[in-house]
All heavy atoms as TSV, in Angstrom:
chain	resi	resn	atom	element	x	y	z
A	1	MET	N	N	28.315	130.292	127.074
A	1	MET	CA	C	29.208	131.028	128.028
A	1	MET	C	C	30.432	131.395	127.228
A	1	MET	O	O	31.147	130.563	126.621
A	1	MET	CB	C	29.589	130.216	129.209
A	1	MET	CG	C	30.521	130.904	130.158
A	1	MET	SD	S	30.845	130.026	131.739
A	1	MET	CE	C	31.994	128.925	131.066
A	2	GLN	N	N	30.885	132.613	127.309
A	2	GLN	CA	C	32.087	133.175	126.654
A	2	GLN	C	C	33.249	133.115	127.540
A	2	GLN	O	O	33.171	133.726	128.671
A	2	GLN	CB	C	31.835	134.535	126.096
A	2	GLN	CG	C	32.980	135.172	125.489
A	2	GLN	CD	C	32.678	136.666	124.969
A	2	GLN	OE1	O	31.569	137.046	124.844
A	2	GLN	NE2	N	33.730	137.368	124.789
A	3	LEU	N	N	34.320	132.494	127.174
A	3	LEU	CA	C	35.560	132.530	127.936
A	3	LEU	C	C	36.608	133.357	127.248
A	3	LEU	O	O	36.700	133.297	125.985
A	3	LEU	CB	C	36.047	131.101	128.164
A	3	LEU	CG	C	35.198	130.105	129.033
A	3	LEU	CD1	C	35.769	128.735	128.980
A	3	LEU	CD2	C	35.161	130.709	130.448
A	4	LEU	N	N	37.371	134.105	127.945
A	4	LEU	CA	C	38.381	134.968	127.446
A	4	LEU	C	C	39.734	134.462	127.761
A	4	LEU	O	O	39.945	133.880	128.831
A	4	LEU	CB	C	38.265	136.333	127.896
A	4	LEU	CG	C	36.905	137.120	127.586
A	4	LEU	CD1	C	36.957	138.536	128.171
A	4	LEU	CD2	C	36.715	137.143	126.096
A	5	CYS	N	N	40.719	134.642	126.885
A	5	CYS	CA	C	42.108	134.276	127.125
A	5	CYS	C	C	42.672	135.019	128.262
A	5	CYS	O	O	42.568	136.189	128.244
A	5	CYS	CB	C	42.960	134.469	125.817
A	5	CYS	SG	S	44.649	134.100	126.008
A	6	PRO	N	N	43.295	134.340	129.244
A	6	PRO	CA	C	43.887	135.034	130.365
A	6	PRO	C	C	45.203	135.781	129.924
A	6	PRO	O	O	45.614	136.711	130.629
A	6	PRO	CB	C	44.210	133.991	131.341
A	6	PRO	CG	C	44.186	132.629	130.632
A	6	PRO	CD	C	43.302	132.798	129.368
A	7	HIS	N	N	45.671	135.523	128.779
A	7	HIS	CA	C	46.886	136.143	128.369
A	7	HIS	C	C	46.684	137.441	127.513
A	7	HIS	O	O	47.253	138.455	127.757
A	7	HIS	CB	C	47.752	135.232	127.513
A	7	HIS	CG	C	48.279	134.012	128.195
A	7	HIS	ND1	N	48.892	133.933	129.382
A	7	HIS	CD2	C	47.942	132.706	127.914
A	7	HIS	CE1	C	49.074	132.610	129.773
A	7	HIS	NE2	N	48.474	131.931	128.905
A	8	CYS	N	N	45.675	137.313	126.570
A	8	CYS	CA	C	45.431	138.506	125.656
A	8	CYS	C	C	43.924	138.888	125.724
A	8	CYS	O	O	43.640	139.894	124.978
A	8	CYS	CB	C	45.858	138.126	124.243
A	8	CYS	SG	S	44.764	136.953	123.447
A	9	GLU	N	N	43.098	138.293	126.440
A	9	GLU	CA	C	41.645	138.641	126.569
A	9	GLU	C	C	40.835	138.501	125.248
A	9	GLU	O	O	39.699	139.090	125.167
A	9	GLU	CB	C	41.519	140.007	127.226
A	9	GLU	CG	C	42.070	140.050	128.615
A	9	GLU	CD	C	41.827	141.420	129.222
A	9	GLU	OE1	O	41.111	142.152	128.714
A	9	GLU	OE2	O	42.382	141.639	130.312
A	10	SER	N	N	41.381	137.684	124.310
A	10	SER	CA	C	40.571	137.374	123.090
A	10	SER	C	C	39.631	136.263	123.443
A	10	SER	O	O	39.801	135.503	124.393
A	10	SER	CB	C	41.498	136.918	121.937
A	10	SER	OG	O	42.208	137.917	121.547
A	11	GLU	N	N	38.571	136.159	122.782
A	11	GLU	CA	C	37.593	135.082	122.891
A	11	GLU	C	C	38.159	133.820	122.595
A	11	GLU	O	O	38.904	133.589	121.598
A	11	GLU	CB	C	36.313	135.344	122.124
A	11	GLU	CG	C	35.189	134.299	122.388
A	11	GLU	CD	C	33.976	134.732	121.767
A	11	GLU	OE1	O	33.787	135.771	121.134
A	11	GLU	OE2	O	33.002	133.826	121.693
A	12	LEU	N	N	37.906	132.740	123.406
A	12	LEU	CA	C	38.370	131.357	123.181
A	12	LEU	C	C	37.468	130.594	122.298
A	12	LEU	O	O	36.244	130.692	122.463
A	12	LEU	CB	C	38.748	130.653	124.467
A	12	LEU	CG	C	39.694	131.191	125.417
A	12	LEU	CD1	C	39.780	130.482	126.704
A	12	LEU	CD2	C	41.069	131.304	124.854
A	13	ILE	N	N	37.975	129.692	121.461
A	13	ILE	CA	C	37.113	128.853	120.675
A	13	ILE	C	C	37.210	127.471	121.283
A	13	ILE	O	O	38.258	127.018	121.856
A	13	ILE	CB	C	37.467	128.848	119.220
A	13	ILE	CG1	C	38.852	128.335	118.934
A	13	ILE	CG2	C	37.278	130.243	118.632
A	13	ILE	CD1	C	39.210	128.094	117.480
A	14	ARG	N	N	36.139	126.685	121.087
A	14	ARG	CA	C	36.063	125.330	121.610
A	14	ARG	C	C	36.834	124.378	120.679
A	14	ARG	O	O	36.647	124.381	119.426
A	14	ARG	CB	C	34.566	124.865	121.619
A	14	ARG	CG	C	34.440	123.581	122.288
A	14	ARG	CD	C	32.919	123.322	122.265
A	14	ARG	NE	N	32.758	122.105	123.144
A	14	ARG	CZ	C	31.761	121.884	123.897
A	14	ARG	NH1	N	30.739	122.791	123.990
A	14	ARG	NH2	N	31.620	120.746	124.572
A	15	SER	N	N	37.724	123.550	121.216
A	15	SER	CA	C	38.541	122.673	120.379
A	15	SER	C	C	38.412	121.238	120.867
A	15	SER	O	O	39.288	120.417	120.572
A	15	SER	CB	C	39.932	123.068	120.291
A	15	SER	OG	O	40.542	123.072	121.550
A	16	GLY	N	N	37.366	120.915	121.579
A	16	GLY	CA	C	37.161	119.567	122.199
A	16	GLY	C	C	36.170	119.755	123.356
A	16	GLY	O	O	35.716	120.846	123.711
A	17	GLU	N	N	35.868	118.656	123.905
A	17	GLU	CA	C	34.839	118.672	125.011
A	17	GLU	C	C	35.292	119.552	126.226
A	17	GLU	O	O	34.548	120.360	126.730
A	17	GLU	CB	C	34.606	117.276	125.569
A	17	GLU	CG	C	33.643	117.128	126.719
A	17	GLU	CD	C	32.217	117.452	126.266
A	17	GLU	OE1	O	31.815	117.140	125.116
A	17	GLU	OE2	O	31.529	118.014	127.001
A	18	SER	N	N	36.569	119.455	126.567
A	18	SER	CA	C	37.077	120.353	127.676
A	18	SER	C	C	38.274	121.058	127.257
A	18	SER	O	O	39.148	121.428	128.149
A	18	SER	CB	C	37.342	119.435	128.930
A	18	SER	OG	O	38.355	118.484	128.646
A	19	LYS	N	N	38.461	121.353	125.949
A	19	LYS	CA	C	39.649	122.168	125.496
A	19	LYS	C	C	39.208	123.408	124.801
A	19	LYS	O	O	38.087	123.541	124.236
A	19	LYS	CB	C	40.373	121.299	124.464
A	19	LYS	CG	C	41.010	120.008	125.081
A	19	LYS	CD	C	41.741	119.233	124.021
A	19	LYS	CE	C	42.269	117.917	124.589
A	19	LYS	NZ	N	42.927	117.091	123.684
A	20	ARG	N	N	39.949	124.450	124.962
A	20	ARG	CA	C	39.745	125.798	124.420
A	20	ARG	C	C	41.021	126.210	123.731
A	20	ARG	O	O	42.062	125.827	124.237
A	20	ARG	CB	C	39.281	126.770	125.444
A	20	ARG	CG	C	38.001	126.352	126.180
A	20	ARG	CD	C	36.896	126.240	125.247
A	20	ARG	NE	N	35.534	125.988	125.912
A	20	ARG	CZ	C	35.014	124.788	126.133
A	20	ARG	NH1	N	35.704	123.698	125.640
A	20	ARG	NH2	N	33.840	124.590	126.657
A	21	ARG	N	N	40.879	127.084	122.735
A	21	ARG	CA	C	42.070	127.578	122.036
A	21	ARG	C	C	41.928	129.033	121.753
A	21	ARG	O	O	40.870	129.530	121.370
A	21	ARG	CB	C	42.245	126.866	120.717
A	21	ARG	CG	C	43.449	127.382	119.932
A	21	ARG	CD	C	43.888	126.317	118.805
A	21	ARG	NE	N	44.923	126.888	118.021
A	21	ARG	CZ	C	46.213	126.978	118.323
A	21	ARG	NH1	N	46.574	126.545	119.536
A	21	ARG	NH2	N	47.162	127.486	117.482
A	22	CYS	N	N	43.046	129.816	121.960
A	22	CYS	CA	C	43.016	131.221	121.678
A	22	CYS	C	C	43.760	131.277	120.335
A	22	CYS	O	O	44.964	131.019	120.190
A	22	CYS	CB	C	43.802	131.958	122.742
A	22	CYS	SG	S	43.954	133.714	122.338
A	23	GLU	N	N	43.071	131.807	119.315
A	23	GLU	CA	C	43.639	131.872	118.010
A	23	GLU	C	C	44.602	133.098	117.882
A	23	GLU	O	O	45.454	133.172	117.116
A	23	GLU	CB	C	42.487	132.087	116.952
A	23	GLU	CG	C	41.707	130.810	116.713
A	23	GLU	CD	C	42.586	129.680	116.119
A	23	GLU	OE1	O	43.446	129.978	115.246
A	23	GLU	OE2	O	42.313	128.487	116.489
A	24	ALA	N	N	44.318	134.151	118.793
A	24	ALA	CA	C	45.083	135.283	118.669
A	24	ALA	C	C	46.550	135.066	119.119
A	24	ALA	O	O	47.562	135.536	118.581
A	24	ALA	CB	C	44.451	136.508	119.547
A	25	CYS	N	N	46.682	134.332	120.280
A	25	CYS	CA	C	48.061	134.137	120.819
A	25	CYS	C	C	48.473	132.655	120.777
A	25	CYS	O	O	49.575	132.198	121.168
A	25	CYS	CB	C	48.162	134.561	122.263
A	25	CYS	SG	S	47.259	133.758	123.408
A	26	HIS	N	N	47.697	131.853	120.011
A	26	HIS	CA	C	47.979	130.436	119.673
A	26	HIS	C	C	48.357	129.602	120.930
A	26	HIS	O	O	49.221	128.844	120.959
A	26	HIS	CB	C	49.143	130.311	118.690
A	26	HIS	CG	C	48.965	131.066	117.499
A	26	HIS	ND1	N	48.020	130.745	116.434
A	26	HIS	CD2	C	49.455	132.381	117.066
A	26	HIS	CE1	C	48.017	131.672	115.485
A	26	HIS	NE2	N	48.824	132.602	115.825
A	27	THR	N	N	47.388	129.632	121.888
A	27	THR	CA	C	47.581	129.025	123.176
A	27	THR	C	C	46.418	128.085	123.427
A	27	THR	O	O	45.287	128.480	123.127
A	27	THR	CB	C	47.575	130.020	124.351
A	27	THR	OG1	O	48.647	130.983	124.123
A	27	THR	CG2	C	47.983	129.351	125.650
A	28	ASP	N	N	46.689	126.834	123.797
A	28	ASP	CA	C	45.713	125.900	124.161
A	28	ASP	C	C	45.464	125.888	125.666
A	28	ASP	O	O	46.448	126.022	126.415
A	28	ASP	CB	C	46.067	124.501	123.624
A	28	ASP	CG	C	46.108	124.458	122.215
A	28	ASP	OD1	O	45.151	124.936	121.512
A	28	ASP	OD2	O	47.067	124.000	121.638
A	29	PHE	N	N	44.122	125.557	126.064
A	29	PHE	CA	C	43.831	125.562	127.408
A	29	PHE	C	C	42.963	124.303	127.654
A	29	PHE	O	O	42.256	123.840	126.717
A	29	PHE	CB	C	43.049	126.752	127.908
A	29	PHE	CG	C	43.786	128.029	127.783
A	29	PHE	CD1	C	43.643	128.803	126.695
A	29	PHE	CD2	C	44.572	128.447	128.710
A	29	PHE	CE1	C	44.330	130.043	126.574
A	29	PHE	CE2	C	45.311	129.618	128.694
A	29	PHE	CZ	C	45.166	130.408	127.554
A	30	ILE	N	N	42.975	123.835	128.856
A	30	ILE	CA	C	42.048	122.831	129.383
A	30	ILE	C	C	41.076	123.426	130.290
A	30	ILE	O	O	41.609	124.146	131.210
A	30	ILE	CB	C	42.855	121.644	130.010
A	30	ILE	CG1	C	43.734	120.967	128.992
A	30	ILE	CG2	C	41.839	120.603	130.650
A	30	ILE	CD1	C	44.633	119.871	129.635
A	31	LEU	N	N	39.840	123.244	130.133
A	31	LEU	CA	C	38.803	123.743	130.894
A	31	LEU	C	C	38.423	122.802	132.141
A	31	LEU	O	O	37.979	121.734	131.806
A	31	LEU	CB	C	37.474	124.134	130.088
A	31	LEU	CG	C	36.434	124.650	130.872
A	31	LEU	CD1	C	36.695	126.009	131.431
A	31	LEU	CD2	C	35.165	124.793	129.892
A	32	SER	N	N	38.608	123.281	133.287
A	32	SER	CA	C	38.392	122.449	134.502
A	32	SER	C	C	37.221	123.141	135.132
A	32	SER	O	O	37.063	124.352	135.286
A	32	SER	CB	C	39.620	122.435	135.380
A	32	SER	OG	O	39.295	121.864	136.680
A	33	ILE	N	N	36.137	122.388	135.436
A	33	ILE	CA	C	34.997	122.836	136.046
A	33	ILE	C	C	34.926	122.328	137.513
A	33	ILE	O	O	34.929	121.136	137.703
A	33	ILE	CB	C	33.688	122.342	135.255
A	33	ILE	CG1	C	33.894	122.854	133.862
A	33	ILE	CG2	C	32.470	122.881	135.961
A	33	ILE	CD1	C	32.854	122.233	132.909
A	34	GLU	N	N	34.949	123.217	138.482
A	34	GLU	CA	C	34.987	122.838	139.879
A	34	GLU	C	C	33.871	123.456	140.702
A	34	GLU	O	O	33.276	124.346	140.310
A	34	GLU	CB	C	36.401	123.433	140.428
A	34	GLU	CG	C	37.618	122.848	139.743
A	34	GLU	CD	C	38.902	123.448	140.261
A	34	GLU	OE1	O	38.849	124.452	141.016
A	34	GLU	OE2	O	39.891	123.013	139.811
A	35	CYS	N	N	33.691	122.723	141.709
A	35	CYS	CA	C	32.539	123.137	142.693
A	35	CYS	C	C	32.998	124.493	143.428
A	35	CYS	O	O	34.107	124.520	143.921
A	35	CYS	CB	C	32.255	122.053	143.723
A	35	CYS	SG	S	31.082	122.520	144.972
A	36	HIS	N	N	32.116	125.458	143.431
A	36	HIS	CA	C	32.574	126.706	144.038
A	36	HIS	C	C	32.531	126.662	145.610
A	36	HIS	O	O	33.103	127.432	146.299
A	36	HIS	CB	C	31.759	127.923	143.591
A	36	HIS	CG	C	30.312	127.964	144.198
A	36	HIS	ND1	N	29.412	127.074	143.768
A	36	HIS	CD2	C	29.852	128.669	145.174
A	36	HIS	CE1	C	28.225	127.310	144.524
A	36	HIS	NE2	N	28.537	128.225	145.355
A	37	GLU	N	N	31.894	125.592	146.058
A	37	GLU	CA	C	31.901	125.399	147.497
A	37	GLU	C	C	33.014	124.665	148.107
A	37	GLU	O	O	33.633	125.054	149.094
A	37	GLU	CB	C	30.637	124.736	147.955
A	37	GLU	CG	C	29.284	125.541	147.645
A	37	GLU	CD	C	27.974	124.759	147.966
A	37	GLU	OE1	O	28.001	123.776	148.811
A	37	GLU	OE2	O	27.012	125.253	147.544
A	38	CYS	N	N	33.376	123.522	147.467
A	38	CYS	CA	C	34.445	122.613	148.081
A	38	CYS	C	C	35.711	122.605	147.167
A	38	CYS	O	O	36.785	122.151	147.647
A	38	CYS	CB	C	33.982	121.256	148.253
A	38	CYS	SG	S	33.597	120.339	146.718
A	39	GLY	N	N	35.614	123.108	145.905
A	39	GLY	CA	C	36.816	123.117	145.030
A	39	GLY	C	C	37.052	121.746	144.246
A	39	GLY	O	O	38.092	121.735	143.554
A	40	GLU	N	N	36.373	120.796	144.538
A	40	GLU	CA	C	36.466	119.576	143.768
A	40	GLU	C	C	36.020	119.541	142.361
A	40	GLU	O	O	35.137	120.326	142.010
A	40	GLU	CB	C	35.773	118.342	144.581
A	40	GLU	CG	C	36.275	118.067	145.966
A	40	GLU	CD	C	37.681	117.604	146.018
A	40	GLU	OE1	O	37.906	116.589	145.160
A	40	GLU	OE2	O	38.497	117.932	146.848
A	41	ALA	N	N	36.592	118.751	141.472
A	41	ALA	CA	C	36.163	118.632	140.071
A	41	ALA	C	C	34.758	118.162	140.010
A	41	ALA	O	O	34.367	117.239	140.795
A	41	ALA	CB	C	37.073	117.739	139.381
A	42	LEU	N	N	33.929	118.664	139.110
A	42	LEU	CA	C	32.497	118.281	138.993
A	42	LEU	C	C	32.426	117.418	137.759
A	42	LEU	O	O	33.142	117.489	136.841
A	42	LEU	CB	C	31.675	119.495	138.724
A	42	LEU	CG	C	31.561	120.553	139.832
A	42	LEU	CD1	C	30.810	121.735	139.412
A	42	LEU	CD2	C	30.930	119.915	141.061
A	43	GLN	N	N	31.454	116.473	137.876
A	43	GLN	CA	C	31.175	115.570	136.736
A	43	GLN	C	C	30.045	116.250	135.929
A	43	GLN	O	O	29.104	116.764	136.524
A	43	GLN	CB	C	30.567	114.237	137.312
A	43	GLN	CG	C	31.671	113.407	138.011
A	43	GLN	CD	C	31.041	112.231	138.520
A	43	GLN	OE1	O	30.095	111.729	138.027
A	43	GLN	NE2	N	31.682	111.554	139.512
A	44	ARG	N	N	30.241	116.233	134.585
A	44	ARG	CA	C	29.245	116.806	133.700
A	44	ARG	C	C	28.162	115.867	133.426
A	44	ARG	O	O	28.287	114.731	133.129
A	44	ARG	CB	C	29.987	117.178	132.393
A	44	ARG	CG	C	29.087	117.976	131.459
A	44	ARG	CD	C	29.831	118.157	130.063
A	44	ARG	NE	N	31.104	118.679	130.252
A	44	ARG	CZ	C	31.513	119.920	130.046
A	44	ARG	NH1	N	30.709	120.823	129.590
A	44	ARG	NH2	N	32.748	120.356	130.224
A	45	LEU	N	N	26.855	116.324	133.637
A	45	LEU	CA	C	25.644	115.529	133.217
A	45	LEU	C	C	24.967	116.207	132.071
A	45	LEU	O	O	24.562	117.369	132.188
A	45	LEU	CB	C	24.796	115.482	134.475
A	45	LEU	CG	C	25.487	114.910	135.834
A	45	LEU	CD1	C	24.450	115.037	136.967
A	45	LEU	CD2	C	25.841	113.465	135.562
A	46	LYS	N	N	24.703	115.523	131.040
A	46	LYS	CA	C	23.955	116.055	129.903
A	46	LYS	C	C	22.716	115.291	129.696
A	46	LYS	O	O	22.715	114.004	129.628
A	46	LYS	CB	C	24.827	115.945	128.596
A	46	LYS	CG	C	25.993	116.875	128.509
A	46	LYS	CD	C	26.658	116.768	127.243
A	46	LYS	CE	C	27.817	117.661	127.159
A	46	LYS	NZ	N	28.544	117.529	125.883
A	47	ALA	N	N	21.584	115.891	129.519
A	47	ALA	CA	C	20.359	115.290	129.209
A	47	ALA	C	C	19.404	116.126	128.488
A	47	ALA	O	O	19.130	117.306	128.965
A	47	ALA	CB	C	19.715	114.659	130.549
A	48	CYS	N	N	18.891	115.729	127.425
A	48	CYS	CA	C	17.848	116.540	126.642
A	48	CYS	C	C	18.289	118.006	126.366
A	48	CYS	O	O	17.545	118.892	126.476
A	48	CYS	CB	C	16.568	116.543	127.376
A	48	CYS	SG	S	15.949	114.848	127.525
A	49	GLY	N	N	19.583	118.198	126.062
A	49	GLY	CA	C	20.103	119.477	125.842
A	49	GLY	C	C	20.490	120.308	127.059
A	49	GLY	O	O	21.132	121.358	126.916
A	50	ALA	N	N	20.233	119.832	128.193
A	50	ALA	CA	C	20.550	120.620	129.371
A	50	ALA	C	C	21.862	120.032	129.976
A	50	ALA	O	O	22.204	118.843	129.774
A	50	ALA	CB	C	19.403	120.438	130.505
A	51	VAL	N	N	22.702	120.952	130.554
A	51	VAL	CA	C	23.952	120.543	131.182
A	51	VAL	C	C	23.846	120.962	132.629
A	51	VAL	O	O	23.573	122.031	132.964
A	51	VAL	CB	C	25.093	121.174	130.438
A	51	VAL	CG1	C	26.425	120.862	131.190
A	51	VAL	CG2	C	25.251	120.847	129.079
A	52	ASN	N	N	24.119	120.025	133.484
A	52	ASN	CA	C	24.216	120.209	134.971
A	52	ASN	C	C	25.521	119.536	135.353
A	52	ASN	O	O	26.142	118.806	134.616
A	52	ASN	CB	C	22.998	119.677	135.768
A	52	ASN	CG	C	21.868	120.589	135.596
A	52	ASN	OD1	O	21.934	121.729	135.825
A	52	ASN	ND2	N	20.723	119.956	135.028
A	53	PHE	N	N	25.820	119.700	136.633
A	53	PHE	CA	C	27.081	118.970	137.188
A	53	PHE	C	C	26.728	118.328	138.513
A	53	PHE	O	O	25.795	118.761	139.262
A	53	PHE	CB	C	28.074	120.110	137.414
A	53	PHE	CG	C	28.416	120.773	136.152
A	53	PHE	CD1	C	27.861	122.016	135.828
A	53	PHE	CD2	C	29.353	120.261	135.217
A	53	PHE	CE1	C	28.202	122.700	134.652
A	53	PHE	CE2	C	29.672	120.937	134.064
A	53	PHE	CZ	C	29.111	122.107	133.759
A	54	TRP	N	N	27.490	117.293	138.764
A	54	TRP	CA	C	27.403	116.558	140.041
A	54	TRP	C	C	28.722	116.639	140.786
A	54	TRP	O	O	29.758	116.479	140.213
A	54	TRP	CB	C	27.071	115.131	139.786
A	54	TRP	CG	C	26.957	114.265	141.061
A	54	TRP	CD1	C	27.949	113.460	141.563
A	54	TRP	CD2	C	25.875	114.245	141.968
A	54	TRP	NE1	N	27.488	112.924	142.728
A	54	TRP	CE2	C	26.154	113.420	143.016
A	54	TRP	CE3	C	24.685	114.929	141.947
A	54	TRP	CZ2	C	25.326	113.148	143.989
A	54	TRP	CZ3	C	23.760	114.597	142.990
A	54	TRP	CH2	C	24.091	113.746	144.014
A	55	CYS	N	N	28.578	116.998	142.088
A	55	CYS	CA	C	29.756	117.084	142.967
A	55	CYS	C	C	29.768	115.799	143.919
A	55	CYS	O	O	28.758	115.685	144.796
A	55	CYS	CB	C	29.806	118.392	143.814
A	55	CYS	SG	S	31.109	118.442	144.926
A	56	ASP	N	N	30.663	114.942	143.754
A	56	ASP	CA	C	30.793	113.835	144.601
A	56	ASP	C	C	31.132	114.174	146.035
A	56	ASP	O	O	30.697	113.491	147.030
A	56	ASP	CB	C	31.931	112.847	144.037
A	56	ASP	CG	C	31.450	112.077	142.902
A	56	ASP	OD1	O	30.195	111.756	142.751
A	56	ASP	OD2	O	32.324	111.723	142.058
A	57	HIS	N	N	31.894	115.230	146.243
A	57	HIS	CA	C	32.245	115.674	147.641
A	57	HIS	C	C	31.049	116.197	148.382
A	57	HIS	O	O	30.880	115.837	149.567
A	57	HIS	CB	C	33.364	116.678	147.572
A	57	HIS	CG	C	33.918	116.996	148.896
A	57	HIS	ND1	N	33.529	118.079	149.567
A	57	HIS	CD2	C	34.808	116.345	149.655
A	57	HIS	CE1	C	34.131	118.139	150.773
A	57	HIS	NE2	N	34.943	117.134	150.852
A	58	CYS	N	N	30.292	117.089	147.722
A	58	CYS	CA	C	29.131	117.677	148.369
A	58	CYS	C	C	27.919	116.693	148.269
A	58	CYS	O	O	26.896	116.941	149.041
A	58	CYS	CB	C	28.781	119.063	147.793
A	58	CYS	SG	S	30.051	120.296	147.938
A	59	ASN	N	N	28.065	115.748	147.429
A	59	ASN	CA	C	26.915	114.780	147.095
A	59	ASN	C	C	25.661	115.480	146.692
A	59	ASN	O	O	24.531	115.307	147.288
A	59	ASN	CB	C	26.668	113.874	148.360
A	59	ASN	CG	C	25.892	112.581	148.047
A	59	ASN	OD1	O	25.979	112.181	146.880
A	59	ASN	ND2	N	25.046	112.198	148.872
A	60	GLU	N	N	25.743	116.483	145.806
A	60	GLU	CA	C	24.652	117.157	145.333
A	60	GLU	C	C	24.785	117.604	143.865
A	60	GLU	O	O	25.877	117.770	143.390
A	60	GLU	CB	C	24.219	118.378	146.211
A	60	GLU	CG	C	25.299	119.437	146.260
A	60	GLU	CD	C	24.877	120.493	147.340
A	60	GLU	OE1	O	24.115	120.279	148.245
A	60	GLU	OE2	O	25.479	121.641	147.212
A	61	LEU	N	N	23.632	117.874	143.253
A	61	LEU	CA	C	23.535	118.400	141.900
A	61	LEU	C	C	23.821	119.937	141.846
A	61	LEU	O	O	23.378	120.650	142.715
A	61	LEU	CB	C	22.136	118.200	141.232
A	61	LEU	CG	C	22.044	118.540	139.819
A	61	LEU	CD1	C	22.819	117.351	138.957
A	61	LEU	CD2	C	20.435	118.352	139.430
A	62	LYS	N	N	24.719	120.373	140.951
A	62	LYS	CA	C	25.123	121.854	140.861
A	62	LYS	C	C	24.687	122.316	139.424
A	62	LYS	O	O	24.670	121.569	138.499
A	62	LYS	CB	C	26.640	121.952	140.969
A	62	LYS	CG	C	27.268	121.460	142.215
A	62	LYS	CD	C	26.809	122.171	143.429
A	62	LYS	CE	C	27.626	121.643	144.599
A	62	LYS	NZ	N	27.464	122.463	145.756
A	63	SER	N	N	24.278	123.542	139.415
A	63	SER	CA	C	23.933	124.221	138.136
A	63	SER	C	C	25.119	124.753	137.447
A	63	SER	O	O	26.208	125.004	138.164
A	63	SER	CB	C	22.829	125.294	138.350
A	63	SER	OG	O	23.430	126.319	139.094
A	64	LYS	N	N	24.993	125.179	136.238
A	64	LYS	CA	C	26.178	125.730	135.565
A	64	LYS	C	C	26.558	127.123	136.243
A	64	LYS	O	O	27.729	127.496	136.218
A	64	LYS	CB	C	25.724	126.180	134.080
A	64	LYS	CG	C	25.607	125.006	133.184
A	64	LYS	CD	C	25.512	125.355	131.734
A	64	LYS	CE	C	24.202	125.994	131.385
A	64	LYS	NZ	N	23.945	126.177	130.022
A	65	SER	N	N	25.613	127.843	136.805
A	65	SER	CA	C	25.925	129.151	137.452
A	65	SER	C	C	26.633	128.912	138.742
A	65	SER	O	O	27.290	129.854	139.233
A	65	SER	CB	C	24.635	129.933	137.676
A	65	SER	OG	O	23.705	129.254	138.495
A	66	SER	N	N	26.550	127.788	139.314
A	66	SER	CA	C	27.209	127.611	140.586
A	66	SER	C	C	28.591	126.859	140.522
A	66	SER	O	O	29.190	126.495	141.370
A	66	SER	CB	C	26.298	126.741	141.609
A	66	SER	OG	O	26.178	125.394	141.129
A	67	ALA	N	N	29.060	126.673	139.288
A	67	ALA	CA	C	30.268	126.064	138.897
A	67	ALA	C	C	31.382	127.090	138.744
A	67	ALA	O	O	31.102	128.204	138.313
A	67	ALA	CB	C	30.205	125.252	137.713
A	68	SER	N	N	32.611	126.774	139.081
A	68	SER	CA	C	33.772	127.622	138.791
A	68	SER	C	C	34.466	127.032	137.614
A	68	SER	O	O	34.780	125.804	137.581
A	68	SER	CB	C	34.711	127.711	140.049
A	68	SER	OG	O	34.031	128.198	141.038
A	69	TYR	N	N	34.697	127.902	136.595
A	69	TYR	CA	C	35.378	127.500	135.339
A	69	TYR	C	C	36.841	127.982	135.479
A	69	TYR	O	O	37.153	129.153	135.570
A	69	TYR	CB	C	34.702	128.095	134.178
A	69	TYR	CG	C	33.209	127.648	134.001
A	69	TYR	CD1	C	32.186	128.222	134.783
A	69	TYR	CD2	C	32.933	126.530	133.341
A	69	TYR	CE1	C	30.929	127.703	134.651
A	69	TYR	CE2	C	31.614	126.014	133.155
A	69	TYR	CZ	C	30.677	126.682	133.888
A	69	TYR	OH	O	29.392	126.220	133.789
A	70	ILE	N	N	37.744	127.022	135.328
A	70	ILE	CA	C	39.253	127.285	135.514
A	70	ILE	C	C	39.957	126.941	134.235
A	70	ILE	O	O	39.725	125.826	133.730
A	70	ILE	CB	C	39.795	126.486	136.708
A	70	ILE	CG1	C	38.976	126.653	137.979
A	70	ILE	CG2	C	41.255	126.876	136.928
A	70	ILE	CD1	C	38.903	127.974	138.619
A	71	LEU	N	N	40.679	127.805	133.715
A	71	LEU	CA	C	41.532	127.536	132.498
A	71	LEU	C	C	42.940	127.224	132.895
A	71	LEU	O	O	43.524	128.058	133.562
A	71	LEU	CB	C	41.475	128.770	131.496
A	71	LEU	CG	C	40.105	128.985	130.904
A	71	LEU	CD1	C	40.224	130.359	130.158
A	71	LEU	CD2	C	39.848	127.934	129.851
A	72	VAL	N	N	43.425	126.163	132.352
A	72	VAL	CA	C	44.794	125.615	132.746
A	72	VAL	C	C	45.513	125.492	131.426
A	72	VAL	O	O	45.044	124.957	130.375
A	72	VAL	CB	C	44.812	124.381	133.462
A	72	VAL	CG1	C	46.236	123.932	133.795
A	72	VAL	CG2	C	43.963	124.354	134.677
A	73	ASP	N	N	46.729	126.079	131.303
A	73	ASP	CA	C	47.544	125.959	130.136
A	73	ASP	C	C	47.763	124.465	129.760
A	73	ASP	O	O	48.154	123.657	130.669
A	73	ASP	CB	C	48.882	126.684	130.215
A	73	ASP	CG	C	48.801	128.154	130.206
A	73	ASP	OD1	O	47.822	128.648	129.679
A	73	ASP	OD2	O	49.719	128.869	130.614
A	74	ALA	N	N	47.593	124.156	128.520
A	74	ALA	CA	C	47.745	122.693	128.112
A	74	ALA	C	C	49.184	122.430	127.803
A	74	ALA	O	O	50.040	123.203	127.500
A	74	ALA	CB	C	46.808	122.395	126.959
């Protein structure tokens, strides 16, 4: 999944598990993944190369496509 910088719209590079960096404007971001239904933070589940998410509030498994990806300035 390609994420773009909200300031300059350049592609962000991965700089950690939940960190992203814009080399164009030298800005660091923290990637927060939230449930699109309730807005709570999702837990990342990795197994055999697949990534899914668990929502404690909804008490159900969520796919990558049903997650909301939020960039917060670090």
